[in-house]
C-alpha positions in Angstrom: -66.5 12.5 -17.9 -69.5 15.1 -18.0 -69.5 17.5 -20.5 -67.5 20.6 -19.6 -69.3 24.1 -19.5 -66.8 26.5 -20.7 -64.5 26.8 -23.8 -61.6 27.2 -21.5 -62.1 24.1 -19.5 -62.8 22.1 -22.8 -59.7 23.3 -24.3 -57.5 22.8 -21.1 -58.9 19.1 -20.9 -57.9 18.2 -24.3 -54.1 19.9 -23.4 -53.9 17.9 -20.5 -55.2 14.5 -21.9 -56.4 11.6 -20.2 -53.9 10.5 -17.7 -53.1 13.8 -16.1 -54.9 13.1 -12.8 -53.5 9.8 -12.8 -50.0 10.1 -13.7 -49.0 13.8 -13.5 -51.0 15.8 -10.8 -48.5 15.6 -8.2 -45.2 15.1 -9.2 -44.3 17.5 -12.1 -44.8 21.1 -13.4 -47.0 20.8 -16.6 -47.0 23.6 -18.9 -49.5 24.0 -21.7 -50.7 26.9 -24.1 -54.0 27.9 -25.1 -55.8 30.5 -27.1 -55.8 33.7 -25.1 -59.0 34.5 -26.4 -60.7 31.6 -24.1 -59.2 33.2 -21.2 -60.4 36.7 -21.7 -63.8 35.0 -22.1 -63.3 33.9 -18.3 -61.9 37.3 -17.1 -60.6 40.6 -18.5 -59.6 44.3 -17.2 -63.5 45.1 -17.7 -64.5 42.5 -15.4 -62.1 43.5 -12.5 -62.9 47.3 -13.2 -66.6 46.4 -12.6 -65.8 44.6 -9.2 -63.9 47.9 -8.4 -66.1 50.1 -9.4 -69.2 48.7 -7.0 -67.0 49.2 -4.2 -66.8 45.7 -2.8 -65.5 42.5 -3.8 -67.7 40.4 -1.0 -68.3 37.5 -0.5 -64.8 37.1 -2.2 -61.6 38.7 0.1 -60.2 41.5 -1.3 -56.3 42.2 -0.5 -53.5 44.3 -1.2 -49.9 42.8 -0.8 -46.5 44.4 -0.7 -43.3 43.0 0.4 -44.9 39.8 1.4 -47.4 41.5 3.7 -51.2 42.3 3.6 -51.6 45.9 3.8 -54.2 47.1 6.6 -57.7 47.8 5.1 -57.7 51.3 6.4 -55.2 52.1 4.0 -57.2 51.5 0.8 -61.2 51.7 2.3 -63.5 54.1 3.6 -66.9 54.5 5.3 -69.5 55.8 2.9 -73.1 55.9 3.9 -72.5 53.3 6.7 -70.6 51.3 4.4 -66.9 50.1 3.9 -65.9 50.8 0.3 -62.8 51.1 -1.9 -61.1 54.3 -2.0 -60.2 54.0 -5.3 -57.6 56.9 -5.4 -55.7 55.4 -2.6 -55.9 52.0 -4.0 -54.3 53.0 -7.1 -51.8 54.9 -5.3 -50.5 52.0 -3.5 -50.4 49.9 -6.6 -48.2 52.5 -8.0 -46.2 52.0 -5.2 -45.4 48.4 -6.2 -48.5 46.9 -4.2 -50.3 43.7 -5.7 -53.8 43.1 -6.1 -55.5 39.8 -4.9 -59.0 38.6 -5.0 -59.5 35.2 -3.1 -62.2 33.2 -4.3 -63.3 35.2 -7.3 -65.7 32.4 -8.4 -68.0 33.5 -5.7 -68.7 36.6 -7.7 -67.9 36.5 -11.1 -70.1 34.1 -13.4 -67.2 33.6 -15.9 -64.6 32.5 -13.7 -67.2 30.4 -11.6 -68.1 28.3 -14.7 -64.2 27.6 -15.3 -63.6 26.9 -11.9 -66.6 24.2 -11.8 -64.9 22.8 -14.6 -61.6 22.6 -13.1 -63.6 20.6 -10.2 -65.0 18.2 -13.1 -61.2 17.7 -14.4 -59.5 16.8 -11.0 -62.4 15.6 -9.3 -61.7 17.7 -6.4 -62.8 20.8 -4.6 -61.9 24.0 -6.7 -61.4 27.9 -5.9 -60.0 30.6 -8.1 -57.8 33.7 -7.1 -56.9 36.8 -8.9 -53.5 38.5 -9.1 -53.0 41.8 -10.5 -49.0 43.1 -10.6 -47.7 46.1 -12.0 -44.0 46.5 -13.1 -41.7 44.0 -11.5 -43.6 44.0 -8.1 -43.3 40.6 -5.9 -46.5 40.2 -3.5 -44.8 37.4 -1.8 -41.3 36.0 -1.1 -40.4 32.4 -2.4 -43.3 30.4 -0.9 -45.4 27.0 -1.4 -49.1 26.6 -1.6 -50.9 23.5 0.5 -52.9 22.8 -2.6 -52.2 22.1 -6.5 -52.7 24.9 -8.6 -53.5 25.7 -12.0 -51.8 29.1 -13.1 -53.4 30.7 -15.9 -51.9 34.0 -17.6 -54.6 35.8 -18.8 -53.2 39.2 -19.7 -49.6 40.8 -19.5 -46.5 38.8 -18.5 -45.2 37.3 -15.1 -41.9 35.7 -14.6 -42.2 32.1 -12.6 -39.3 30.0 -11.4 -40.2 26.9 -9.7 -37.7 25.1 -7.4 -39.5 21.9 -6.3 -40.3 20.7 -2.8 -38.6 20.9 0.4 -40.7 18.1 2.1 -43.4 15.8 0.8 -46.9 16.8 0.7 -47.2 19.6 3.4 -50.4 20.7 4.8 -52.0 23.6 6.4 -51.8 21.8 9.6 -48.3 20.7 8.8 -45.2 22.0 7.1 -42.4 24.5 7.5 -43.1 27.5 5.2 -40.0 29.7 5.9 -38.2 30.9 2.7 -35.2 30.0 4.2 -36.1 26.3 3.1 -36.5 27.2 -0.5 -34.4 25.2 -2.8 -31.7 27.0 -4.5 -32.2 24.4 -7.9 -34.8 25.9 -10.4 -36.8 23.1 -12.0 -38.7 25.2 -14.3 -38.2 28.9 -15.3 -40.4 31.0 -17.4 -41.9 34.3 -18.2 -45.8 33.8 -18.7 -47.6 35.4 -21.6 -51.5 35.4 -22.1 -52.6 31.8 -22.9 -49.9 29.9 -20.9 -50.7 27.7 -18.2 -48.7 26.2 -15.5 -49.7 23.2 -13.4 -47.8 23.5 -9.9 -47.9 20.6 -7.6 -48.7 21.1 -3.8 -45.6 21.9 -1.9 -43.5 23.1 -4.7 -41.7 26.4 -4.0 -42.1 29.3 -6.3 -40.6 32.5 -6.8 -42.7 34.9 -8.8 -42.4 38.6 -10.0 -44.1 40.7 -12.5 -42.8 40.7 -15.7 -42.2 44.4 -16.3 -45.5 46.0 -17.4 -49.0 44.5 -16.2 -49.7 41.1 -15.1 -53.2 39.5 -14.7 -53.4 35.9 -13.8 -56.1 33.3 -12.2 -54.7 30.7 -10.0 -57.3 27.9 -10.0 -56.7 25.7 -6.8 -58.2 22.2 -6.2 -57.5 20.5 -2.8 -56.5 16.6 -3.4 -58.2 14.3 -0.6 -55.2 13.1 1.7 -54.6 10.2 4.5 -55.8 12.8 6.8 -58.9 13.4 5.4 -59.4 9.6 5.3 -58.7 9.4 8.9 -61.1 12.1 10.1 -64.0 10.5 8.1 -63.2 7.4 9.9 -63.5 8.9 13.0 -66.7 10.4 12.3 -68.2 7.0 11.5 -66.7 5.6 14.5 -68.9 7.9 16.5 -71.3 5.2 17.0 -68.7 3.3 19.2 -68.9 4.2 23.0 -65.2 3.8 23.2 -64.9 6.7 21.0 -67.6 9.1 22.4 -66.6 8.3 26.1 -64.8 10.9 28.5 -60.9 10.5 29.0 -59.9 9.3 32.3 -58.1 12.2 33.1 -58.1 11.2 37.0 -57.0 7.6 36.5 -53.7 5.7 37.0 -51.2 5.6 34.3 -52.2 2.0 33.9 -55.8 2.8 33.4 -55.1 5.8 31.1 -53.1 3.2 28.8 -55.8 0.7 29.1 -58.4 3.3 27.9 -56.1 4.2 24.9 -55.6 0.7 23.7 -59.3 0.1 23.8 -59.8 3.1 21.5 -57.2 2.1 19.4 -58.3 -1.2 19.0 -62.2 0.0 18.4 -60.7 2.7 15.8 -58.5 0.3 13.8 -61.8 -2.4 13.7 -63.7 0.8 12.2 -60.8 1.6 10.0 -60.5 -1.6 8.3 -64.2 -2.1 7.5 -63.8 1.5 5.6 -61.9 1.0 2.5 -60.8 4.3 0.5 -63.5 3.5 -2.1 -66.4 3.8 0.3 -64.8 7.2 1.5 -64.7 8.3 -2.2 -68.4 7.2 -3.0 -69.5 9.1 0.6 -67.5 12.4 -0.9 -69.4 11.9 -4.1 -73.0 11.6 -2.2 -72.3 14.4 -0.4 -71.0 16.4 -3.1 -73.7 19.5 -4.3 -73.5 22.4 -6.5 -73.6 26.2 -5.8 -76.6 27.6 -4.3 -77.8 29.4 -7.5 -81.2 31.2 -8.1 -83.0 31.1 -11.4 -86.0 33.6 -11.1 -88.6 34.0 -11.9 -88.8 30.0 -11.9 -87.9 29.5 -8.5 -91.5 31.5 -7.3 -93.8 31.4 -10.5 -96.0 28.4 -11.0 -95.6 28.3 -14.8 -93.8 25.2 -16.4 -90.9 25.9 -18.6 -91.4 26.0 -22.4 -89.7 24.2 -24.7 -87.0 27.0 -25.3 -86.2 27.1 -22.1 -82.2 25.8 -20.8 -82.2 23.6 -18.2 -78.8 23.3 -16.4 -77.8 20.6 -13.9 -76.8 22.2 -10.1 -74.5 19.6 -8.9 -71.0 20.3 -10.3 -69.8 16.5 -10.0 -72.5 13.9 -11.5 -74.5 13.0 -8.8 -75.0 9.4 -7.6 -77.8 7.7 -10.1 -79.4 4.1 -8.3 -82.4 2.3 -9.7 -84.6 0.6 -6.6 -87.3 -1.3 -7.6 -89.9 1.1 -9.4 -87.6 4.4 -8.8 -84.6 6.0 -9.9 -83.0 7.8 -6.9 -80.8 10.6 -7.3 -78.5 11.6 -4.5 -76.0 14.9 -4.1 -75.4 17.0 -1.5 -76.2 14.1 1.1 -80.0 14.5 -0.2 -81.9 12.0 -2.0 -84.5 12.8 -4.8 -86.9 9.7 -5.7 -88.4 9.9 -9.2 -90.1 7.3 -11.7 -87.7 4.8 -12.7 -89.2 5.9 -16.2 -87.3 9.0 -15.8 -83.7 7.1 -15.9 -83.1 8.0 -19.4 -84.0 11.9 -18.6 -81.4 11.9 -15.6 -78.8 10.1 -17.4 -79.2 12.6 -20.4 -79.2 15.9 -18.1 -76.1 14.6 -16.4 -74.3 14.1 -19.8 -75.1 17.1 -21.2 -75.7 19.4 -18.3 -76.9 22.1 -19.9 -80.1 21.5 -22.5 -83.3 23.0 -23.7 -86.8 21.4 -22.5 -87.4 20.9 -26.2 -84.0 18.9 -27.1 -84.4 16.9 -24.1 -87.9 15.9 -25.1 -86.5 14.9 -28.5 -83.7 13.0 -27.0 -86.0 11.0 -24.9 -89.0 10.6 -27.6 -91.4 12.3 -25.0 -93.7 15.2 -25.2 -92.5 18.8 -24.2 -95.0 19.0 -21.8 -93.9 15.9 -19.7 -90.5 17.0 -19.8 -91.5 20.3 -18.8 -93.5 18.8 -16.0 -90.3 16.8 -14.7 -88.0 19.8 -15.0 -90.5 21.6 -12.7 -90.3 19.1 -10.2 -86.1 18.9 -10.3 -86.5 22.7 -10.1 -88.0 22.5 -6.9 -85.8 20.1 -5.6 -83.0 22.6 -6.5 -81.4 20.1 -8.9 -81.5 22.2 -11.9 -81.6 25.9 -12.7 -83.6 27.2 -15.8 -83.1 30.3 -17.7 -84.9 31.3 -20.7 -88.3 32.4 -22.1 -91.1 32.4 -19.9 -93.9 29.9 -20.3 -96.6 30.3 -22.6 -99.9 30.7 -21.5 -101.0 26.9 -22.4 -98.1 25.5 -20.2 -99.5 27.3 -17.2 -100.4 24.9 -14.6 -104.3 24.4 -14.4 -106.0 26.5 -11.9 -106.9 24.6 -8.6 
C-alpha cells in the first residue's frame, strides 16, 4: 500500500492490521482506540468555528436535525448582501433546544479532514467521504437506522452513546432495503459510550441507535462505499453498448411472442458479454478511472519557473495510478487519462507513488539524478495535473530560458 498521508491514517491502519479489508469489513463491528491528539489534528472546535464564522459550508452540505427530521433552512439562515448565510444566534438557539448539527462531505472544505478521508480510501480501496456530527446534552438526531455504506465512526471530542443491533436484511442499497425503524432488531450486539480516540467500524446495513453522551459530542463518520454485484452488472451493461441488440429500441407494439424473442436475444448477448468480463477486469477498469481531487498549487500552475530542490512534490491521485512500460515509454494512467514519459523515468514514478510526498532534492538523491532533471520532470507532471507542488519559489537560475 502506498504511504498514508496522515498520522491518523497510519495509526488506524496499524490498529486494524492487514486482514481488515479481507475478513472483517463486512461482517463484524470493530472497536479500536487511538491517541485523541491524532484526531484533533484532523478536526476540532476551532475548525468548526472557522466554518460557521464564514457563514457558509458550501460546497459541503450543512444540516440541522431534530427528532429525526431536517429543519428547514429558513429557521437558521438569512440573506445578507444577496447571499444566504448562517444566522448564528438562531442556529445556537435551535441547538440549545436539542438540534444536532451535521455537515455532509466535510472533506470537501477542510484540509485536515480531506487528508484523513483520502487515507481511508487508501486503507479500504473504496470511494470515501467524511461527515461531521455535533450533539449537545443527550440529543438524538435520528431514530434507530442503518446506513447503506460502511462507516468508521471516530469520536473526536466529548462522548456519545452507541448501540449496534446488527442487520435486519443482508446488504441493503440506496435502491433496495426497508429502513422503517420498526425493523430494527431488539438485540444489542455492541454497546459503548465513545470517548475521544474511540473508533468503531459499523458494517453496511447494521442498525444503530445513537444519543449524545450528556454534555458535548463532536464525531466524524468516514463512509466508504464497497462495490456490489449491482455495480458490476451496470458496468457490464455499459461495456455491452457496442452490441446493437442492447442499443436497439424495444418492440412495444409487437406480439407477446415477438417481445419475448427480443428479450431472449438481449439476454443472450448480455450473458455473453458478462462471461467475457470477469470481476478482475472490472476492478482494473475502476483503478484506471480512479483519480484524485482537483487541487490547485499556485503559483506553480501558472508561472514558468521550475521547482527548486526544496519544493515539496505530492502525488494527486488518491489511489496509486496504473503504471505500464511500453517499449521505450512509461505510461501512467489515472482518471481515464494516460500520460507517456520516457522509460528512463520509471524509477522516478515508482518512488513518487511509494512516498506520495517528497522534495525535489530527495527525489533526485533517491534516483541519482541532477536536481535540474528532476525539476524538469516535476514541471511536466504538474502541467499534466498528476502532482501538486508547494514550498519555496524557484530561484532565478532555475527558471526556464527565455524564448
